[in-house]
N, C-alpha and C positions, 0 to 999 in steps of 0.2 A: 573586427572584434571576434574573439573566439567564443563559440557557443559553450555554455556551461550546463546545459540541460542534462539531467541524469534520469535513467530509468531504474526503478526498483521492481524486482520480480520476487514476490513472496509466495512460496509454495507451502501449502498447509496440508500435509499428508494426514489422513484420518480426520480431517475437519469436515464439518457439514455446512451446507448453505444456510441452515438456521443459525448456526454459530456465527457465520459471517454476517448475516442480517442483523443480529443482535449487536455485534461490535460496530458495524458500519453505521448503524442508526446514531450512535454517539460520536464516532470518530470521523465520519465523512459527511453524513447528511445534516446533522444538527449544527456542526461547527467545523467546516473543512479546515484542515491545518494550513498554516502559512506556507506558501511555496508549492503547494500541490496544484498541478495543471491538468492532469488527466488521470482517471481512475477507472479500471475495468476489472470485474471479477468473472472468472470462467470456471465451470466445474471441470474436474479431471476424473480419471478412473478411480483414484484413491483419495479424493478430497477436493480441493479447489486451489486456484492460483489467482493472485491479485497482481495486476500489471499497472504501474503508475509512472507518470512522467512528472518530474520535479524541476524547480528552478535551479537547484544546486544540490551537491552532495551534503552540504552543511544543513540544508533544510530537511533532508531525509534523516540525517543523524539527530537533529534536534527533535524531530517528531518521534522516531522509533526508540529513542532513549528517554522520552518523557514519561513522567509518572502517569499521565493520562492514558498514553498508549498501553503501558504495562497493565494498568488497572482494567481497561476495557477488554483487552485480550484475555486476561485472567477471568474476568466476570463472564465472558461468553462461553468459557469452558473449552475453547478450541486448543489444539496442540500448538506449541510454539512454532511460529512460521520460520521457514528457512529463507533468509533474505539474501538476495543477490543484487548488487548495484553495478550498473554498466553505463558508460557514457552514451548519449544519444548521438548517432552519426547524422541522421536527417529526420526532421519532423516537419510535417505539413498538415495544416488544418484544412480540410476539404469543404466544410460547410459553415 
């Protein structure tokens, strides 16, 4: 059976970790979206980057086009994320 896992890399240039924390409190912590398997946020020199693993590309699309996603990103004040979606070649959970 072919693996359908997908990674989403969201780069937010000019965004702050405070904006991330505000959006993540509603989008990730309070009620994680269906299909999200792994979520990491890392600061960058000019903002931050979110790296996620999802069950499928459809799960990513359903979440990122949802009214909930658009509302919370807007409410946080962060710039619009640059989203890149790539297939997962290998994934291994070590703990």
